[in-house]
C-alpha positions, 0 to 999 in steps of 0.5 A: 834648693837653688843652684848657681850656674855660670853662662859664657857667651862669645861672638863668632861672626854674626852669631853669639855662642853660649854654654853653661860651664861644667854642664856638658851639652848645654850650649846654644847659638843665637843671632843677638847678644841677648839671645843666648841667655834665654836659650841657655836658661831653657836648655839648662832647665830641660837638661836638669829635668832630664837628669832628674828623670833618668836618676829616678828611673835608674833607682828602680833598676838593680845594678850588678857590679863585678870586680 
C-alpha cells in the first residue's frame, strides 16, 4: 500500500530546512537545495519502519485500562 506524504523545504541562511507535514520528528537540514528531499525520504522510511516495529511489539503486551 503506497502512501503520499508532503515534503516542505525552506532556505534559512546558507541551509535548506525540510520536514514532512503531519509526521512529527521527520525533518532535516542540508546545505543544498536538492539535499533535503533525499534526507527526508530516508528519515521518513526509518520513522515508518520504527513505528511498524513498535506497533508489532506492543501487540505482544497486554494493556490495562482503568476508567
